[in-house]
Each structure stands twice: as C-alpha cells, then as structure tokens.
C-alpha positions in Angstrom: 108.4 -28.4 165.3 105.5 -25.8 165.1 106.3 -25.8 161.4 106.7 -29.3 160.9 103.0 -29.5 162.6 101.9 -26.3 159.7 103.7 -28.4 156.5 101.8 -31.8 157.5 98.2 -30.0 158.4 99.0 -28.4 155.0 99.6 -31.5 153.3 96.6 -33.0 154.9 94.7 -30.5 153.1 96.0 -30.8 149.8 95.0 -34.6 150.5 91.2 -34.3 151.4 90.9 -31.0 148.8 92.1 -33.9 145.7 90.7 -37.0 146.8 87.1 -35.5 147.4 87.0 -34.1 143.8 88.0 -37.6 142.5 85.5 -39.1 145.1 83.1 -37.4 142.9 84.4 -37.9 139.6 84.2 -41.5 140.1 80.8 -41.2 141.6 79.8 -39.0 138.7 81.8 -42.0 136.7 79.0 -44.3 138.2 76.2 -43.2 137.2 77.4 -42.7 133.6 78.2 -46.5 133.2 74.7 -47.1 134.5 73.6 -44.4 132.0 72.1 -41.8 134.3 73.8 -38.9 132.5 71.6 -36.7 134.5 72.8 -38.0 137.7 76.4 -38.3 136.0 76.4 -34.9 135.8 75.3 -33.8 138.7 78.7 -35.3 140.4 80.7 -34.1 137.8 79.8 -30.5 138.6 80.3 -31.4 142.5 83.7 -32.0 141.8 84.1 -29.0 139.6 82.7 -27.6 142.3 86.4 -28.3 144.1 88.2 -27.7 141.6 87.2 -25.4 138.5 90.5 -26.6 136.8 89.5 -30.1 136.9 90.4 -31.3 133.2 88.6 -34.5 133.5 85.2 -32.8 135.2 85.5 -30.0 132.7 85.3 -32.9 129.5 83.0 -35.7 131.4 80.3 -33.1 132.2 81.0 -32.7 129.0 80.8 -36.4 127.7 77.2 -36.5 130.3 76.0 -33.7 128.3 76.5 -35.0 125.2 75.0 -38.3 126.1 71.8 -36.9 127.4 71.8 -34.9 124.1 72.2 -38.2 122.1 69.7 -39.7 124.2 67.4 -37.2 122.8 67.5 -37.2 119.2 67.0 -41.4 119.3 63.8 -40.6 121.2 62.8 -37.9 119.0 63.0 -35.0 121.4 64.1 -31.9 120.5 63.2 -30.8 124.5 65.9 -28.9 125.8 68.2 -30.4 122.7 70.1 -27.1 121.7 70.8 -26.3 125.2 72.7 -29.7 126.0 74.6 -29.6 123.1 75.5 -25.9 124.0 76.1 -26.7 127.5 78.5 -29.7 126.1 80.3 -27.7 124.1 80.9 -25.4 126.6 82.7 -27.6 128.9 84.8 -29.6 126.1 85.8 -25.9 125.7 86.8 -25.5 129.2 88.2 -28.8 129.6 90.4 -27.7 126.2 91.4 -24.1 128.0 92.8 -26.2 131.6 95.7 -28.6 130.5 98.4 -27.8 128.9 98.8 -31.9 127.8 99.2 -32.4 124.3 96.7 -35.4 123.9 94.2 -34.3 126.5 93.8 -31.1 123.9 93.9 -33.3 121.4 90.9 -35.6 123.5 88.9 -32.2 124.2 88.7 -30.7 120.5 88.0 -34.2 119.2 84.6 -34.5 121.2 84.0 -30.9 120.6 84.0 -31.6 117.4 81.0 -34.5 118.1 78.7 -32.0 119.5 79.2 -29.6 117.4 78.4 -32.1 114.1 75.4 -33.2 116.2 74.4 -30.0 116.2 74.6 -29.9 111.9 77.5 -26.9 112.7 79.3 -28.7 110.1 82.1 -26.4 109.0 83.1 -25.2 113.4 83.3 -29.4 113.4 85.7 -29.9 110.6 88.1 -27.5 112.2 87.7 -29.0 115.8 89.1 -32.4 113.8 91.7 -30.6 112.2 92.9 -29.2 115.2 92.6 -32.0 117.1 94.3 -34.7 113.8 97.0 -31.7 114.6 97.7 -32.7 117.9 97.4 -36.3 117.9 97.2 -37.1 114.1 96.8 -40.7 114.5 93.2 -40.7 116.2 91.3 -42.5 113.8 88.0 -41.8 114.7 88.7 -38.0 114.5 90.0 -38.9 111.2 86.6 -41.1 110.4 84.1 -38.3 112.1 86.2 -35.2 109.9 85.4 -37.1 106.5 81.8 -37.2 107.3 81.5 -34.1 108.2 83.2 -33.0 105.0 80.9 -35.8 102.8 77.8 -33.6 105.0 78.6 -30.1 104.1 79.7 -30.9 100.7 76.3 -32.3 100.1 74.8 -29.5 101.9 76.5 -27.2 99.9 75.6 -28.5 96.3 71.8 -28.9 98.1 72.1 -25.3 98.8 73.0 -24.4 95.0 70.8 -26.6 93.0 68.2 -24.7 94.8 69.9 -21.7 93.8 69.6 -22.2 90.2 65.9 -23.5 90.7 64.8 -20.6 92.0 67.2 -18.1 89.3 65.3 -20.4 86.9 61.6 -20.4 87.6 62.2 -16.5 88.9 62.4 -15.8 85.2 59.3 -17.4 84.5 57.3 -15.9 87.5 55.2 -13.0 87.1 56.1 -9.7 88.6 53.4 -9.9 90.8 53.7 -13.0 93.3 51.3 -14.0 96.0 52.6 -14.3 99.3 51.7 -16.9 100.7 53.2 -19.0 98.0 56.2 -16.6 99.2 56.3 -18.4 102.5 55.5 -21.9 101.5 58.8 -21.2 99.3 60.7 -20.1 102.1 60.2 -22.4 104.2 61.1 -25.4 101.5 63.9 -23.9 101.0 64.7 -24.0 105.3 64.5 -27.2 105.4 66.7 -28.0 102.2 69.3 -26.5 104.3 69.2 -29.2 107.6 70.9 -32.4 107.5 68.2 -35.0 106.2 66.7 -37.4 109.1 68.8 -40.6 107.0 72.3 -38.2 107.3 71.7 -37.7 110.6 71.1 -41.2 111.4 74.7 -41.7 109.7 75.9 -38.9 112.5 74.4 -41.2 115.5 76.0 -44.8 113.9 79.4 -43.5 114.1 78.8 -41.6 117.3 77.1 -44.5 118.3 80.0 -46.8 117.6 83.0 -44.9 118.8 80.5 -44.2 122.2 80.3 -48.3 123.0 84.7 -48.0 122.5 84.6 -45.2 125.4 82.3 -47.6 127.1 84.2 -50.1 126.9 87.5 -48.5 127.7 86.1 -47.0 131.0 84.7 -50.4 132.2 88.4 -51.5 131.6 89.8 -48.0 133.6 87.3 -49.3 136.3 89.6 -49.9 139.7 87.7 -52.1 142.2 88.1 -52.6 146.0 90.0 -49.5 148.3 91.3 -47.8 145.7 88.6 -46.3 143.7 88.5 -43.8 145.3 92.1 -42.5 145.2 92.0 -42.9 140.6 89.9 -41.3 138.2 89.2 -42.6 134.6 
C-alpha cells in the first residue's frame, strides 16, 4: 500500500512539473501573439527555469529575441540589436542540442540561419540552411533563404574584388608619401562597402516578414481554446 502511495505521489509530481512548464510556455505564446516579445521572452525563460531541456521553450525564446531584433531593424534602432541576435542564436543552438527529432533539428537550424542572415553572417547562415535542408529537403522557406543568402554573399564578394582591383590601380599612381587623413577616409569607405546595403537588408526583412506572417497564422490555427489550453503547447 505504501509503495502504491509513493508511485502516485511521484506521478502527481511529474504531471505538475510538466504542466508548470507548459503553462508558462503558453503564457509566453499569448504575449508573442500580441507582439509583446519582451514579455513573451520573460515567460519562455520561466519555462526554461522549470526545465532547461524543454525544446519548445528554447526555440520560442529564440523566436522572441529574433522578433525583438527584427523590430529594432525596422525602426532603424541599433540599440541592443547585436545582443538580441546573438542571444537568439544561442537559444536556437540550445534547442538544437536538446532534441533528437529530425524535424525539430531542421526547424532549429532554419531559424538559426535566419538569425545569422539578419546578423549578416552570410557564410554561417548558408551552412545552417544547408544542414536544415539535409534533414528536411522539402522546406521551401529554407530553400528560398539559402538562395537569398548565396546571392548576397556572391554580391558582397564581387564588391570586395572590385574594390581591391580599384585599390591596386590607384596604388600604382599614388605617391610614396600619403596623407594620413586620406588613408583614414579610404579605409572608412572600404568598411562601408563590405556591409550590406540598405536595399539588401530590406530584401532580407521582406523575406523574413513573409515567413513571420506564416508563423503567426500557424500559431493562430494551433491555439487551444478552453480548459485544455494549459495542457498543450505549440
């Protein structure tokens, strides 16, 4: 009799543990749908405090941070942008580590690629998209973003090659003694040319925004109404 009582207590404890993290995740999902991404992040992290191996809480924390970064770029506010993107990458990598499910791994890699793309880490984003597609080849969004990342990388490399050729040509005609101020200006120009243009960043934002609309539609379809809401996550 005592053994049965202990088993029941353990089962109740496990159920309570599972329900707590799901409740917190779903509360975060509600804020995410309301586009309060900072509050969503707060609840996703509370869910992780209950279980740091919880795949969806890791993934959704990455989503909330990514959306904060996305909003900052749209508002042309770079304050905290780098930190948001780096943190989103961190949680996407964590979600990748805590699952053995092929589809979940592919989803984590795809979202990691998006964060890297927005960070302008084009080569890394290409690797992530390719890894995602190896697991789930039919992911059309990953295919689209892979093509976009490759296009932007090729364009960036061509710009760098053209700049190097111009520099070599100019170097032949320059005098041996250079004015330090002119050198500084030249370096500044080179650095600017290595960055993606505003138009290219707009391309990335539009692509990711289309996909974000799809995510929001999917979340709305999966939202559970009524008494079962706290027992399911999405």
